[in-house]
C-alpha positions as CSV (number, residue, x, y, z in Angstrom):
1,M,127.1,45.0,109.2
2,N,130.2,43.3,110.3
3,P,132.6,46.4,110.7
4,R,135.3,44.4,108.5
5,A,132.9,44.3,105.5
6,L,133.6,48.7,105.6
7,I,136.9,47.4,104.2
8,A,135.2,45.9,101.3
9,S,134.9,48.9,99.2
10,P,138.1,50.3,98.9
11,L,139.5,47.0,98.6
12,G,137.2,46.1,96.1
13,F,138.3,49.6,93.8
14,L,141.5,49.0,94.1
15,I,141.3,45.5,93.1
16,G,139.1,46.9,89.7
17,L,141.9,49.5,89.2
18,S,144.6,46.8,88.8
19,L,141.5,45.0,86.6
20,G,141.4,48.0,84.5
21,A,145.0,49.1,84.5
22,L,146.1,45.4,83.1
23,G,143.3,44.3,81.4
24,G,143.0,41.3,83.7
25,G,144.1,39.4,87.0
26,G,143.2,41.2,89.6
27,S,139.7,39.6,90.2
28,V,142.1,36.6,91.6
29,L,142.9,38.6,94.8
30,A,139.2,39.1,95.6
31,V,138.5,35.8,97.6
32,P,141.7,36.2,99.7
33,V,140.6,39.9,100.5
34,L,137.1,39.2,101.2
35,V,138.3,36.3,103.5
36,Y,140.8,38.0,105.7
37,A,140.2,41.8,105.4
38,A,136.2,41.6,104.8
39,G,135.5,39.0,107.1
40,Q,133.4,36.3,104.3
41,T,133.6,32.6,104.6
42,P,135.3,31.3,101.3
43,E,131.8,29.9,99.8
44,Q,130.7,33.9,100.2
45,A,133.9,35.5,99.1
46,T,133.7,32.9,95.9
47,A,130.3,34.2,95.2
48,T,131.4,37.7,95.1
49,S,134.0,36.9,93.1
50,L,131.8,35.4,90.6
51,L,129.8,39.1,90.6
52,V,133.1,40.7,90.1
53,V,134.5,38.3,87.3
54,G,131.0,38.3,85.5
55,A,130.6,42.2,85.4
56,S,134.3,43.2,84.4
57,S,134.0,40.4,81.5
58,V,130.8,42.6,80.3
59,V,133.0,45.2,80.4
60,A,135.9,43.9,78.5
61,L,133.8,42.0,76.2
62,L,132.6,45.3,74.3
63,P,136.1,46.5,72.6
64,H,136.1,43.0,71.2
65,A,133.3,42.7,70.3
66,R,133.6,46.4,68.4
67,A,136.9,44.9,66.6
68,G,135.0,41.7,65.6
69,R,137.2,39.7,67.8
70,V,134.1,37.5,69.3
71,H,132.2,34.5,67.8
72,W,129.1,35.0,69.2
73,L,127.9,31.3,68.5
74,A,130.8,29.2,69.1
75,G,131.5,31.3,72.3
76,A,127.9,30.5,73.3
77,G,128.4,26.8,72.7
78,F,131.4,26.5,74.5
79,G,130.1,28.3,77.4
80,L,127.0,26.0,77.3
81,V,128.8,22.8,77.6
82,G,130.2,23.9,80.9
83,V,127.5,24.6,82.6
84,G,127.4,21.0,84.1
85,G,131.0,21.5,85.1
86,S,130.0,25.1,86.9
87,L,126.9,23.8,88.6
88,L,129.0,20.9,89.9
89,G,132.1,23.4,91.2
90,T,129.4,25.7,92.7
91,R,128.2,22.5,94.7
92,L,131.7,21.3,95.5
93,N,132.6,24.8,96.6
94,A,129.7,24.4,99.5
95,L,131.0,21.1,100.4
96,I,134.6,21.2,100.5
97,D,136.3,22.2,103.8
98,P,137.0,25.8,103.6
99,N,140.2,25.7,104.7
100,L,141.3,23.0,101.6
101,L,139.9,25.5,99.5
102,L,141.6,28.3,100.5
103,L,144.9,26.1,100.0
104,L,143.9,24.9,96.6
105,F,143.1,28.5,95.8
106,S,146.7,29.7,96.8
107,M,148.0,27.2,94.5
108,L,145.7,28.9,91.7
109,I,146.9,32.2,92.7
110,L,150.8,30.7,92.1
111,V,149.7,29.8,88.5
112,A,148.1,33.1,87.9
113,A,151.3,35.0,88.8
114,W,153.4,32.5,86.4
115,R,151.0,33.4,83.8
116,M,151.0,37.2,84.1
117,S,154.9,37.3,84.9
118,T,155.2,36.1,81.0
119,A,152.2,38.4,79.8
120,C,150.2,35.3,78.2
121,P,147.4,36.2,75.7
122,S,144.5,35.6,78.0
123,C,145.9,36.9,81.4
124,T,146.5,40.9,80.6
125,S,145.6,43.5,78.0
126,V,149.5,43.8,77.7
127,G,149.7,39.7,76.4
128,S,146.6,40.4,74.8
129,D,148.0,43.2,72.5
130,R,150.9,41.2,71.8
131,A,149.3,38.2,70.8
132,I,146.8,40.4,68.5
133,A,149.7,42.2,67.0
134,A,151.9,38.9,66.4
135,D,148.6,37.5,64.8
136,G,148.7,40.3,62.1
137,G,147.3,43.3,64.0
138,D,143.8,44.2,63.2
139,A,141.3,41.1,63.7
140,H,139.4,41.8,60.7
141,A,142.7,41.6,58.2
142,V,143.3,38.0,60.2
143,A,141.8,35.4,58.9
144,T,140.7,32.7,61.3
145,R,142.5,29.2,60.4
146,T,140.1,26.6,58.6
147,V,138.4,24.7,61.4
148,R,139.0,21.1,60.5
149,T,136.0,18.8,60.1
150,A,133.7,18.2,62.9
151,S,134.4,14.9,64.7
152,V,133.1,12.7,67.4
153,V,136.6,12.8,69.0
154,R,136.9,16.5,68.5
155,A,133.5,17.1,70.2
156,V,134.2,15.1,73.3
157,K,137.2,17.4,73.6
158,V,135.0,20.6,73.5
159,V,132.5,19.2,75.7
160,L,135.5,18.3,78.4
161,A,137.1,21.2,78.3
162,G,134.4,23.4,78.5
163,S,133.2,21.3,81.3
164,A,136.3,21.9,83.4
165,I,136.7,25.1,82.7
166,G,133.2,25.6,84.2
167,F,134.0,23.6,86.8
168,L,137.1,25.9,87.6
169,T,134.6,29.0,87.8
170,G,132.4,27.6,90.1
171,L,134.6,26.0,92.0
172,F,137.0,29.1,92.7
173,G,134.9,32.0,91.4
174,V,137.4,32.7,88.4
175,G,137.4,33.0,85.0
176,G,140.1,30.6,83.4
177,G,140.8,32.7,80.6
178,F,144.3,31.1,80.7
179,V,143.0,27.8,79.8
180,I,139.8,29.1,77.4
181,V,142.3,30.5,74.9
182,P,144.8,27.5,74.1
183,A,141.2,25.2,74.2
184,L,139.6,27.8,71.5
185,T,143.2,27.7,69.6
186,L,144.0,24.2,69.5
187,L,140.4,22.6,69.4
188,L,138.4,25.2,67.2
189,G,141.5,26.6,65.3
190,F,140.5,30.4,66.4
191,N,143.5,32.9,65.8
192,M,144.7,33.9,68.9
193,G,143.2,37.6,68.5
194,D,139.6,35.9,68.0
195,A,140.4,33.4,70.6
196,I,140.9,36.1,73.5
197,G,137.8,38.0,72.4
198,T,135.5,34.9,72.5
199,S,137.0,33.5,75.7
200,V,136.1,36.9,77.3
201,L,132.3,35.6,76.3
202,V,132.8,32.6,77.8
203,I,134.1,33.6,80.8
204,A,130.9,35.8,81.3
205,I,128.9,32.8,80.3
206,N,130.5,30.7,83.2
207,S,130.3,33.5,85.8
208,A,126.5,34.0,85.6
209,V,125.9,30.1,85.6
210,A,128.0,29.4,88.6
211,F,126.6,32.9,90.4
212,A,123.1,31.6,89.6
213,G,123.6,28.1,91.1
214,R,124.9,30.1,94.1
215,L,121.5,31.8,94.5
216,G,120.0,28.2,93.5
217,T,121.7,26.4,96.2
218,G,119.8,28.6,98.6
219,A,123.5,29.8,100.2
220,P,123.4,33.0,102.2
221,I,125.2,35.7,99.8
222,D,126.4,38.1,102.3
223,W,125.0,41.1,100.0
224,A,125.9,44.1,102.5
225,T,129.4,42.9,101.5
226,T,129.1,41.8,97.9
227,I,127.0,44.9,96.5
228,P,129.4,47.6,97.5
229,F,132.7,45.5,96.4
230,A,131.5,44.7,93.2
231,L,130.4,48.4,92.6
232,A,133.4,49.9,93.7
233,S,135.4,47.1,91.7
234,F,133.3,48.6,88.5
235,V,134.2,51.9,89.3
236,G,138.1,50.8,89.6
237,V,137.9,49.3,86.1
238,L,136.6,52.3,84.7
239,V,139.3,54.5,86.4
240,G,142.2,51.7,85.8
241,G,141.4,51.6,82.3
242,R,142.3,55.5,81.8
243,L,145.1,55.1,83.8
244,S,146.9,52.5,81.9
245,A,147.6,54.8,78.9
246,R,150.0,56.7,81.5
247,T,151.4,53.8,83.5
248,H,154.5,51.4,82.1
249,P,152.4,48.1,82.0
250,E,155.6,45.6,82.0
251,R,156.7,47.2,85.2
252,L,152.9,46.8,86.5
253,L,153.0,43.2,85.3
254,R,156.5,42.2,87.2
255,A,155.0,44.1,90.5
256,F,151.7,42.7,90.4
257,S,153.3,39.3,90.1
258,V,155.2,39.5,93.0
259,L,152.2,40.8,95.1
260,L,150.5,37.5,93.9
261,V,153.0,35.4,95.2
262,A,152.8,37.1,98.4
263,V,149.5,36.7,98.7
264,A,149.4,33.2,97.7
265,L,152.0,32.1,100.3
266,F,150.0,34.0,103.1
267,V,146.7,32.5,102.2
268,G,148.7,28.9,101.6
269,V,150.5,29.1,105.1
270,R,147.5,30.0,106.9
271,A,145.0,27.5,105.2
272,A,147.9,24.6,105.9
273,L,148.2,25.5,109.6
274,A,144.6,25.7,110.1
275,L,143.8,22.1,108.5
């Protein structure tokens, strides 16, 4: 085993801790941590990130399902139309220059930092709680807006949006919730609470498809690092969930956003110099 891979487990725990405490965002750090600390290639790191994103999505899906905020059929359909985009992103991930991939990823981290700093509904539990409260509190008491009659134009928009989100997941190994929620509200007329809950299902599907695509290409996956990292992240999610009630989420969001900007600059500068 690569000695640097021993660093993966504690760092995976810390990423899971941030996921559990904030309800999102931590997984975007998985790729740079695995590349620069654990010594994985960007291709291996995005595969590991997909496993972490998928597992954390399943955990996050449970409370939304219990609250009745998941539209299973619509979410499954939205996720399935993104299969092609997910597989395309997975394929491109294996072909693109690793340093270019990291440079593009640094830009994605900056977007995530900006969205988290504004507590966007699909990025953290803070934003999610705000949006659901603004929508009327209990999702059972909030009627989903009437979905307009299906049309060819609408169907095309759903396919394009689902494919773009799948592509993002396959290429970078991230969930793309900040894109999925607006798509569900604007294209399918979901209220915010239902869009957030259903987006978690879409993320889980996209992550599973993209990870299966990695296995299907025969690309080497560093299981010696991936398994401990994913397990440590899962434990961190559970611990972070318990700690979230004892911390000030607004301060955590600001501090984590600053950390994301610093990581994005580090990754971007190193990748640009290496090109």
